[in-house]
Structures are given as structure tokens and as C-alpha cells.
PyMOL Python script that loads the backbone (N, CA, C, O; Angstrom):
from pymol import cmd

cmd.read_pdbstr("""\
ATOM      1  N   MET A   1      69.178 150.898 103.723  1.00  0.00           N
ATOM      2  CA  MET A   1      69.168 151.595 104.975  1.00  0.00           C
ATOM      3  C   MET A   1      70.543 152.191 105.261  1.00  0.00           C
ATOM      4  O   MET A   1      70.656 153.382 105.552  1.00  0.00           O
ATOM      5  N   PHE A   2      71.606 151.350 105.179  1.00  0.00           N
ATOM      6  CA  PHE A   2      72.965 151.846 105.360  1.00  0.00           C
ATOM      7  C   PHE A   2      73.607 151.982 103.982  1.00  0.00           C
ATOM      8  O   PHE A   2      73.429 151.129 103.112  1.00  0.00           O
ATOM      9  N   LYS A   3      74.350 153.059 103.801  1.00  0.00           N
ATOM     10  CA  LYS A   3      74.908 153.325 102.489  1.00  0.00           C
ATOM     11  C   LYS A   3      76.292 152.725 102.289  1.00  0.00           C
ATOM     12  O   LYS A   3      76.699 152.487 101.152  1.00  0.00           O
ATOM     13  N   SER A   4      77.014 152.479 103.357  1.00  0.00           N
ATOM     14  CA  SER A   4      78.364 151.951 103.188  1.00  0.00           C
ATOM     15  C   SER A   4      78.528 150.635 103.957  1.00  0.00           C
ATOM     16  O   SER A   4      77.795 150.336 104.899  1.00  0.00           O
ATOM     17  N   LYS A   5      79.512 149.876 103.515  1.00  0.00           N
ATOM     18  CA  LYS A   5      79.804 148.603 104.179  1.00  0.00           C
ATOM     19  C   LYS A   5      80.300 148.834 105.607  1.00  0.00           C
ATOM     20  O   LYS A   5      80.044 148.023 106.498  1.00  0.00           O
ATOM     21  N   LYS A   6      81.008 149.942 105.818  1.00  0.00           N
ATOM     22  CA  LYS A   6      81.538 150.234 107.142  1.00  0.00           C
ATOM     23  C   LYS A   6      80.406 150.455 108.139  1.00  0.00           C
ATOM     24  O   LYS A   6      80.476 149.963 109.265  1.00  0.00           O
ATOM     25  N   SER A   7      79.372 151.183 107.748  1.00  0.00           N
ATOM     26  CA  SER A   7      78.255 151.422 108.666  1.00  0.00           C
ATOM     27  C   SER A   7      77.456 150.138 108.885  1.00  0.00           C
ATOM     28  O   SER A   7      76.930 149.920 109.976  1.00  0.00           O
ATOM     29  N   GLN A   8      77.360 149.298 107.876  1.00  0.00           N
ATOM     30  CA  GLN A   8      76.677 148.008 108.030  1.00  0.00           C
ATOM     31  C   GLN A   8      77.437 147.131 109.023  1.00  0.00           C
ATOM     32  O   GLN A   8      76.837 146.486 109.882  1.00  0.00           O
ATOM     33  N   THR A   9      78.755 147.116 108.896  1.00  0.00           N
ATOM     34  CA  THR A   9      79.583 146.316 109.784  1.00  0.00           C
ATOM     35  C   THR A   9      79.478 146.815 111.219  1.00  0.00           C
ATOM     36  O   THR A   9      79.348 146.013 112.144  1.00  0.00           O
ATOM     37  N   LEU A  10      79.531 148.114 111.414  1.00  0.00           N
ATOM     38  CA  LEU A  10      79.419 148.680 112.761  1.00  0.00           C
ATOM     39  C   LEU A  10      78.059 148.367 113.375  1.00  0.00           C
ATOM     40  O   LEU A  10      77.970 148.055 114.563  1.00  0.00           O
ATOM     41  N   ALA A  11      77.002 148.449 112.576  1.00  0.00           N
ATOM     42  CA  ALA A  11      75.669 148.131 113.081  1.00  0.00           C
ATOM     43  C   ALA A  11      75.574 146.658 113.469  1.00  0.00           C
ATOM     44  O   ALA A  11      74.974 146.327 114.492  1.00  0.00           O
ATOM     45  N   ALA A  12      76.152 145.782 112.674  1.00  0.00           N
ATOM     46  CA  ALA A  12      76.121 144.351 112.974  1.00  0.00           C
ATOM     47  C   ALA A  12      76.892 144.057 114.256  1.00  0.00           C
ATOM     48  O   ALA A  12      76.442 143.258 115.077  1.00  0.00           O
ATOM     49  N   ILE A  13      78.044 144.691 114.436  1.00  0.00           N
ATOM     50  CA  ILE A  13      78.839 144.483 115.645  1.00  0.00           C
ATOM     51  C   ILE A  13      78.080 144.995 116.870  1.00  0.00           C
ATOM     52  O   ILE A  13      78.098 144.357 117.923  1.00  0.00           O
ATOM     53  N   ALA A  14      77.423 146.126 116.737  1.00  0.00           N
ATOM     54  CA  ALA A  14      76.643 146.679 117.850  1.00  0.00           C
ATOM     55  C   ALA A  14      75.497 145.748 118.223  1.00  0.00           C
ATOM     56  O   ALA A  14      75.238 145.519 119.404  1.00  0.00           O
ATOM     57  N   LEU A  15      74.820 145.219 117.232  1.00  0.00           N
ATOM     58  CA  LEU A  15      73.712 144.299 117.507  1.00  0.00           C
ATOM     59  C   LEU A  15      74.203 143.012 118.167  1.00  0.00           C
ATOM     60  O   LEU A  15      73.546 142.486 119.066  1.00  0.00           O
ATOM     61  N   MET A  16      75.350 142.506 117.727  1.00  0.00           N
ATOM     62  CA  MET A  16      75.896 141.300 118.345  1.00  0.00           C
ATOM     63  C   MET A  16      76.299 141.559 119.792  1.00  0.00           C
ATOM     64  O   MET A  16      76.133 140.689 120.647  1.00  0.00           O
ATOM     65  N   ALA A  17      76.829 142.755 120.073  1.00  0.00           N
ATOM     66  CA  ALA A  17      77.212 143.098 121.438  1.00  0.00           C
ATOM     67  C   ALA A  17      75.986 143.173 122.337  1.00  0.00           C
ATOM     68  O   ALA A  17      76.010 142.695 123.471  1.00  0.00           O
ATOM     69  N   VAL A  18      74.913 143.775 121.826  1.00  0.00           N
ATOM     70  CA  VAL A  18      73.669 143.867 122.600  1.00  0.00           C
ATOM     71  C   VAL A  18      73.086 142.480 122.818  1.00  0.00           C
ATOM     72  O   VAL A  18      72.635 142.165 123.919  1.00  0.00           O
ATOM     73  N   ALA A  19      73.089 141.647 121.781  1.00  0.00           N
ATOM     74  CA  ALA A  19      72.555 140.299 121.904  1.00  0.00           C
ATOM     75  C   ALA A  19      73.370 139.478 122.899  1.00  0.00           C
ATOM     76  O   ALA A  19      72.806 138.694 123.662  1.00  0.00           O
ATOM     77  N   GLY A  20      74.672 139.650 122.897  1.00  0.00           N
ATOM     78  CA  GLY A  20      75.520 138.928 123.832  1.00  0.00           C
ATOM     79  C   GLY A  20      75.278 139.343 125.265  1.00  0.00           C
ATOM     80  O   GLY A  20      75.293 138.500 126.161  1.00  0.00           O
ATOM     81  N   SER A  21      75.058 140.612 125.500  1.00  0.00           N
ATOM     82  CA  SER A  21      74.833 141.073 126.867  1.00  0.00           C
ATOM     83  C   SER A  21      73.449 140.661 127.366  1.00  0.00           C
ATOM     84  O   SER A  21      73.288 140.393 128.557  1.00  0.00           O
ATOM     85  N   THR A  22      72.458 140.603 126.495  1.00  0.00           N
ATOM     86  CA  THR A  22      71.134 140.174 126.941  1.00  0.00           C
ATOM     87  C   THR A  22      71.089 138.670 127.149  1.00  0.00           C
ATOM     88  O   THR A  22      70.326 138.185 127.985  1.00  0.00           O
ATOM     89  N   PHE A  23      71.890 137.931 126.407  1.00  0.00           N
ATOM     90  CA  PHE A  23      71.923 136.470 126.560  1.00  0.00           C
ATOM     91  C   PHE A  23      72.471 136.087 127.930  1.00  0.00           C
ATOM     92  O   PHE A  23      72.071 135.064 128.487  1.00  0.00           O
ATOM     93  N   ALA A  24      73.365 136.878 128.474  1.00  0.00           N
ATOM     94  CA  ALA A  24      73.975 136.565 129.753  1.00  0.00           C
ATOM     95  C   ALA A  24      72.981 136.690 130.909  1.00  0.00           C
ATOM     96  O   ALA A  24      73.232 136.153 131.987  1.00  0.00           O
ATOM     97  N   ALA A  25      71.861 137.385 130.711  1.00  0.00           N
ATOM     98  CA  ALA A  25      70.913 137.628 131.789  1.00  0.00           C
ATOM     99  C   ALA A  25      69.751 136.633 131.790  1.00  0.00           C
ATOM    100  O   ALA A  25      68.719 136.901 132.406  1.00  0.00           O
ATOM    101  N   ILE A  26      69.895 135.502 131.119  1.00  0.00           N
ATOM    102  CA  ILE A  26      68.811 134.518 131.066  1.00  0.00           C
ATOM    103  C   ILE A  26      68.716 133.803 132.412  1.00  0.00           C
ATOM    104  O   ILE A  26      69.728 133.350 132.947  1.00  0.00           O
ATOM    105  N   PRO A  27      67.510 133.701 132.961  1.00  0.00           N
ATOM    106  CA  PRO A  27      67.360 133.029 134.253  1.00  0.00           C
ATOM    107  C   PRO A  27      67.612 131.518 134.160  1.00  0.00           C
ATOM    108  O   PRO A  27      67.556 130.929 133.080  1.00  0.00           O
ATOM    109  N   GLU A  28      67.883 130.924 135.292  1.00  0.00           N
ATOM    110  CA  GLU A  28      68.214 129.500 135.335  1.00  0.00           C
ATOM    111  C   GLU A  28      67.038 128.636 134.886  1.00  0.00           C
ATOM    112  O   GLU A  28      67.242 127.610 134.237  1.00  0.00           O
ATOM    113  N   ALA A  29      65.813 129.035 135.222  1.00  0.00           N
ATOM    114  CA  ALA A  29      64.635 128.255 134.825  1.00  0.00           C
ATOM    115  C   ALA A  29      64.498 128.202 133.308  1.00  0.00           C
ATOM    116  O   ALA A  29      64.143 127.165 132.747  1.00  0.00           O
ATOM    117  N   ALA A  30      64.775 129.311 132.654  1.00  0.00           N
ATOM    118  CA  ALA A  30      64.697 129.331 131.191  1.00  0.00           C
ATOM    119  C   ALA A  30      65.785 128.466 130.577  1.00  0.00           C
ATOM    120  O   ALA A  30      65.552 127.786 129.578  1.00  0.00           O
ATOM    121  N   THR A  31      66.961 128.489 131.164  1.00  0.00           N
ATOM    122  CA  THR A  31      68.051 127.646 130.676  1.00  0.00           C
ATOM    123  C   THR A  31      67.697 126.174 130.820  1.00  0.00           C
ATOM    124  O   THR A  31      67.952 125.380 129.914  1.00  0.00           O
ATOM    125  N   ASN A  32      67.106 125.805 131.964  1.00  0.00           N
ATOM    126  CA  ASN A  32      66.692 124.418 132.183  1.00  0.00           C
ATOM    127  C   ASN A  32      65.606 124.011 131.194  1.00  0.00           C
ATOM    128  O   ASN A  32      65.613 122.888 130.690  1.00  0.00           O
ATOM    129  N   ALA A  33      64.679 124.912 130.916  1.00  0.00           N
ATOM    130  CA  ALA A  33      63.614 124.615 129.964  1.00  0.00           C
ATOM    131  C   ALA A  33      64.186 124.408 128.565  1.00  0.00           C
ATOM    132  O   ALA A  33      63.768 123.493 127.854  1.00  0.00           O
ATOM    133  N   MET A  34      65.132 125.245 128.167  1.00  0.00           N
ATOM    134  CA  MET A  34      65.741 125.095 126.838  1.00  0.00           C
ATOM    135  C   MET A  34      66.541 123.798 126.749  1.00  0.00           C
ATOM    136  O   MET A  34      66.544 123.150 125.702  1.00  0.00           O
ATOM    137  N   GLU A  35      67.211 123.415 127.816  1.00  0.00           N
ATOM    138  CA  GLU A  35      67.944 122.148 127.822  1.00  0.00           C
ATOM    139  C   GLU A  35      66.988 120.969 127.688  1.00  0.00           C
ATOM    140  O   GLU A  35      67.294 119.982 127.019  1.00  0.00           O
ATOM    141  N   SER A  36      65.827 121.082 128.331  1.00  0.00           N
ATOM    142  CA  SER A  36      64.819 120.023 128.233  1.00  0.00           C
ATOM    143  C   SER A  36      64.287 119.919 126.809  1.00  0.00           C
ATOM    144  O   SER A  36      64.117 118.820 126.281  1.00  0.00           O
ATOM    145  N   VAL A  37      64.027 121.062 126.195  1.00  0.00           N
ATOM    146  CA  VAL A  37      63.548 121.068 124.812  1.00  0.00           C
ATOM    147  C   VAL A  37      64.616 120.503 123.878  1.00  0.00           C
ATOM    148  O   VAL A  37      64.302 119.734 122.970  1.00  0.00           O
ATOM    149  N   THR A  38      65.856 120.876 124.093  1.00  0.00           N
ATOM    150  CA  THR A  38      66.958 120.375 123.275  1.00  0.00           C
ATOM    151  C   THR A  38      67.096 118.860 123.414  1.00  0.00           C
ATOM    152  O   THR A  38      67.316 118.160 122.426  1.00  0.00           O
ATOM    153  N   GLU A  39      66.968 118.362 124.630  1.00  0.00           N
ATOM    154  CA  GLU A  39      67.069 116.919 124.862  1.00  0.00           C
ATOM    155  C   GLU A  39      65.925 116.170 124.163  1.00  0.00           C
ATOM    156  O   GLU A  39      66.141 115.121 123.556  1.00  0.00           O
ATOM    157  N   THR A  40      64.717 116.716 124.254  1.00  0.00           N
ATOM    158  CA  THR A  40      63.567 116.098 123.584  1.00  0.00           C
ATOM    159  C   THR A  40      63.744 116.119 122.077  1.00  0.00           C
ATOM    160  O   THR A  40      63.461 115.129 121.403  1.00  0.00           O
ATOM    161  N   ALA A  41      64.209 117.235 121.545  1.00  0.00           N
ATOM    162  CA  ALA A  41      64.423 117.340 120.101  1.00  0.00           C
ATOM    163  C   ALA A  41      65.495 116.359 119.632  1.00  0.00           C
ATOM    164  O   ALA A  41      65.356 115.748 118.572  1.00  0.00           O
ATOM    165  N   THR A  42      66.538 116.208 120.398  1.00  0.00           N
ATOM    166  CA  THR A  42      67.587 115.252 120.042  1.00  0.00           C
ATOM    167  C   THR A  42      67.051 113.827 120.026  1.00  0.00           C
ATOM    168  O   THR A  42      67.397 113.038 119.147  1.00  0.00           O
ATOM    169  N   THR A  43      66.212 113.500 120.992  1.00  0.00           N
ATOM    170  CA  THR A  43      65.599 112.173 121.038  1.00  0.00           C
ATOM    171  C   THR A  43      64.707 111.940 119.825  1.00  0.00           C
ATOM    172  O   THR A  43      64.759 110.876 119.207  1.00  0.00           O
ATOM    173  N   VAL A  44      63.895 112.923 119.486  1.00  0.00           N
ATOM    174  CA  VAL A  44      62.991 112.789 118.340  1.00  0.00           C
ATOM    175  C   VAL A  44      63.780 112.666 117.040  1.00  0.00           C
ATOM    176  O   VAL A  44      63.430 111.856 116.182  1.00  0.00           O
ATOM    177  N   VAL A  45      64.821 113.444 116.885  1.00  0.00           N
ATOM    178  CA  VAL A  45      65.623 113.388 115.662  1.00  0.00           C
ATOM    179  C   VAL A  45      66.321 112.034 115.543  1.00  0.00           C
ATOM    180  O   VAL A  45      66.380 111.465 114.453  1.00  0.00           O
ATOM    181  N   SER A  46      66.843 111.518 116.638  1.00  0.00           N
ATOM    182  CA  SER A  46      67.496 110.206 116.567  1.00  0.00           C
ATOM    183  C   SER A  46      66.486 109.116 116.234  1.00  0.00           C
ATOM    184  O   SER A  46      66.807 108.189 115.492  1.00  0.00           O
ATOM    185  N   TRP A  47      65.281 109.211 116.767  1.00  0.00           N
ATOM    186  CA  TRP A  47      64.225 108.256 116.434  1.00  0.00           C
ATOM    187  C   TRP A  47      63.855 108.372 114.963  1.00  0.00           C
ATOM    188  O   TRP A  47      63.683 107.361 114.282  1.00  0.00           O
ATOM    189  N   ALA A  48      63.730 109.604 114.467  1.00  0.00           N
ATOM    190  CA  ALA A  48      63.355 109.816 113.064  1.00  0.00           C
ATOM    191  C   ALA A  48      64.429 109.272 112.120  1.00  0.00           C
ATOM    192  O   ALA A  48      64.100 108.738 111.061  1.00  0.00           O
ATOM    193  N   TRP A  49      65.704 109.400 112.486  1.00  0.00           N
ATOM    194  CA  TRP A  49      66.766 108.849 111.648  1.00  0.00           C
ATOM    195  C   TRP A  49      66.625 107.340 111.546  1.00  0.00           C
ATOM    196  O   TRP A  49      66.793 106.775 110.466  1.00  0.00           O
ATOM    197  N   GLY A  50      66.321 106.689 112.644  1.00  0.00           N
ATOM    198  CA  GLY A  50      66.158 105.244 112.623  1.00  0.00           C
ATOM    199  C   GLY A  50      64.982 104.814 111.774  1.00  0.00           C
ATOM    200  O   GLY A  50      65.103 103.902 110.956  1.00  0.00           O
ATOM    201  N   VAL A  51      63.843 105.462 111.961  1.00  0.00           N
ATOM    202  CA  VAL A  51      62.644 105.118 111.195  1.00  0.00           C
ATOM    203  C   VAL A  51      62.827 105.484 109.728  1.00  0.00           C
ATOM    204  O   VAL A  51      62.475 104.703 108.844  1.00  0.00           O
ATOM    205  N   GLY A  52      63.376 106.665 109.466  1.00  0.00           N
ATOM    206  CA  GLY A  52      63.581 107.103 108.081  1.00  0.00           C
ATOM    207  C   GLY A  52      64.540 106.206 107.328  1.00  0.00           C
ATOM    208  O   GLY A  52      64.305 105.873 106.166  1.00  0.00           O
ATOM    209  N   SER A  53      65.613 105.815 107.982  1.00  0.00           N
ATOM    210  CA  SER A  53      66.587 104.918 107.338  1.00  0.00           C
ATOM    211  C   SER A  53      65.952 103.571 107.019  1.00  0.00           C
ATOM    212  O   SER A  53      66.186 103.002 105.953  1.00  0.00           O
ATOM    213  N   THR A  54      65.152 103.068 107.946  1.00  0.00           N
ATOM    214  CA  THR A  54      64.472 101.789 107.721  1.00  0.00           C
ATOM    215  C   THR A  54      63.503 101.882 106.554  1.00  0.00           C
ATOM    216  O   THR A  54      63.440 100.976 105.722  1.00  0.00           O
ATOM    217  N   LEU A  55      62.746 102.972 106.486  1.00  0.00           N
ATOM    218  CA  LEU A  55      61.800 103.152 105.380  1.00  0.00           C
ATOM    219  C   LEU A  55      62.519 103.244 104.034  1.00  0.00           C
ATOM    220  O   LEU A  55      62.101 102.617 103.061  1.00  0.00           O
ATOM    221  N   ILE A  56      63.575 104.006 103.981  1.00  0.00           N
ATOM    222  CA  ILE A  56      64.305 104.163 102.720  1.00  0.00           C
ATOM    223  C   ILE A  56      64.915 102.830 102.302  1.00  0.00           C
ATOM    224  O   ILE A  56      64.847 102.459 101.130  1.00  0.00           O
ATOM    225  N   ALA A  57      65.507 102.113 103.243  1.00  0.00           N
ATOM    226  CA  ALA A  57      66.083 100.804 102.918  1.00  0.00           C
ATOM    227  C   ALA A  57      64.996  99.848 102.430  1.00  0.00           C
ATOM    228  O   ALA A  57      65.228  99.062 101.511  1.00  0.00           O
ATOM    229  N   GLY A  58      63.823  99.911 103.035  1.00  0.00           N
ATOM    230  CA  GLY A  58      62.710  99.065 102.599  1.00  0.00           C
ATOM    231  C   GLY A  58      62.254  99.385 101.191  1.00  0.00           C
ATOM    232  O   GLY A  58      62.050  98.481 100.381  1.00  0.00           O
ATOM    233  N   PHE A  59      62.093 100.673 100.892  1.00  0.00           N
ATOM    234  CA  PHE A  59      61.656 101.066  99.549  1.00  0.00           C
ATOM    235  C   PHE A  59      62.691 100.700  98.491  1.00  0.00           C
ATOM    236  O   PHE A  59      62.339 100.230  97.409  1.00  0.00           O
ATOM    237  N   VAL A  60      63.962 100.914  98.802  1.00  0.00           N
ATOM    238  CA  VAL A  60      65.015 100.552  97.856  1.00  0.00           C
ATOM    239  C   VAL A  60      65.041  99.039  97.658  1.00  0.00           C
ATOM    240  O   VAL A  60      65.197  98.558  96.536  1.00  0.00           O
ATOM    241  N   GLY A  61      64.889  98.290  98.752  1.00  0.00           N
ATOM    242  CA  GLY A  61      64.859  96.836  98.652  1.00  0.00           C
ATOM    243  C   GLY A  61      63.682  96.351  97.812  1.00  0.00           C
ATOM    244  O   GLY A  61      63.844  95.451  96.987  1.00  0.00           O
ATOM    245  N   LEU A  62      62.499  96.935  98.009  1.00  0.00           N
ATOM    246  CA  LEU A  62      61.333  96.546  97.213  1.00  0.00           C
ATOM    247  C   LEU A  62      61.539  96.857  95.734  1.00  0.00           C
ATOM    248  O   LEU A  62      61.159  96.074  94.864  1.00  0.00           O
ATOM    249  N   LYS A  63      62.138  97.998  95.465  1.00  0.00           N
ATOM    250  CA  LYS A  63      62.387  98.370  94.070  1.00  0.00           C
ATOM    251  C   LYS A  63      63.362  97.393  93.417  1.00  0.00           C
ATOM    252  O   LYS A  63      63.169  97.002  92.266  1.00  0.00           O
ATOM    253  N   LEU A  64      64.402  96.997  94.140  1.00  0.00           N
ATOM    254  CA  LEU A  64      65.364  96.034  93.603  1.00  0.00           C
ATOM    255  C   LEU A  64      64.722  94.661  93.370  1.00  0.00           C
ATOM    256  O   LEU A  64      65.001  94.004  92.366  1.00  0.00           O
ATOM    257  N   VAL A  65      63.872  94.237  94.289  1.00  0.00           N
ATOM    258  CA  VAL A  65      63.182  92.955  94.131  1.00  0.00           C
ATOM    259  C   VAL A  65      62.253  93.020  92.929  1.00  0.00           C
ATOM    260  O   VAL A  65      62.193  92.079  92.137  1.00  0.00           O
ATOM    261  N   LYS A  66      61.528  94.127  92.790  1.00  0.00           N
ATOM    262  CA  LYS A  66      60.626  94.290  91.640  1.00  0.00           C
ATOM    263  C   LYS A  66      61.402  94.292  90.330  1.00  0.00           C
ATOM    264  O   LYS A  66      60.977  93.685  89.348  1.00  0.00           O
ATOM    265  N   LYS A  67      62.535  94.971  90.320  1.00  0.00           N
ATOM    266  CA  LYS A  67      63.367  95.019  89.118  1.00  0.00           C
ATOM    267  C   LYS A  67      63.883  93.617  88.772  1.00  0.00           C
ATOM    268  O   LYS A  67      63.893  93.230  87.604  1.00  0.00           O
ATOM    269  N   GLY A  68      64.307  92.864  89.777  1.00  0.00           N
ATOM    270  CA  GLY A  68      64.786  91.514  89.543  1.00  0.00           C
ATOM    271  C   GLY A  68      63.670  90.591  89.065  1.00  0.00           C
ATOM    272  O   GLY A  68      63.895  89.735  88.209  1.00  0.00           O
ATOM    273  N   ALA A  69      62.465  90.762  89.615  1.00  0.00           N
ATOM    274  CA  ALA A  69      61.347  89.934  89.193  1.00  0.00           C
ATOM    275  C   ALA A  69      60.945  90.236  87.759  1.00  0.00           C
ATOM    276  O   ALA A  69      60.575  89.326  87.016  1.00  0.00           O
ATOM    277  N   ASN A  70      61.013  91.501  87.359  1.00  0.00           N
ATOM    278  CA  ASN A  70      60.663  91.868  85.988  1.00  0.00           C
ATOM    279  C   ASN A  70      61.679  91.310  84.999  1.00  0.00           C
ATOM    280  O   ASN A  70      61.304  90.922  83.892  1.00  0.00           O
ATOM    281  N   ARG A  71      62.935  91.261  85.365  1.00  0.00           N
ATOM    282  CA  ARG A  71      63.968  90.732  84.480  1.00  0.00           C
ATOM    283  C   ARG A  71      63.878  89.210  84.372  1.00  0.00           C
ATOM    284  O   ARG A  71      64.200  88.632  83.334  1.00  0.00           O
ATOM    285  N   ALA A  72      63.439  88.573  85.452  1.00  0.00           N
ATOM    286  CA  ALA A  72      63.350  87.115  85.444  1.00  0.00           C
ATOM    287  C   ALA A  72      62.190  86.627  84.596  1.00  0.00           C
ATOM    288  O   ALA A  72      62.236  85.513  84.074  1.00  0.00           O
ATOM    289  N   SER A  73      61.166  87.427  84.450  1.00  0.00           N
ATOM    290  CA  SER A  73      60.003  86.956  83.677  1.00  0.00           C
ATOM    291  C   SER A  73      59.989  87.442  82.269  1.00  0.00           C
ATOM    292  O   SER A  73      59.071  87.121  81.514  1.00  0.00           O
TER     293      SER A  73
END
""", "prot")
cmd.dss("prot")
cmd.show_as("cartoon", "prot")
cmd.util.cbc("prot")
cmd.orient("prot")
């Protein structure tokens, strides 16, 4: 679409300027909704880290126990 790096750079800067000016006009209700979604996502991710870590530790522990049992017999 653009033939030179200079025109690509200018187009990118123009798009960022437009995006920045439209971001400033977000209503308060939308900001509150996004904060609520962010808070929920953070809670879910922290829960998933706890459950995922426990599962991985369990599987690794079972594998080590199985390996030790096979060597003992």
C-alpha cells in the first residue's frame, strides 16, 4: 500500500494520534465497565495460576513416585 518507509511511518503516527484523541472521549460508564472486567480477569487469572500450579506439581509428583516405584521393583 505504501511504497516508502517514510510514508508508512507518517501513516502510523497519524493513526496513533487519531486513536489517542478518540481514547480521551471515553465516557465514565465505559471506563467503570472496563475496570470491572479487568478486575474480574485478574481474579480469574490468579485463581488459574493457583489451580494450574497445583495440577502441575501433582503430575510431576506422581511421575516421580512412579519412577521411584519402578526402580525399586
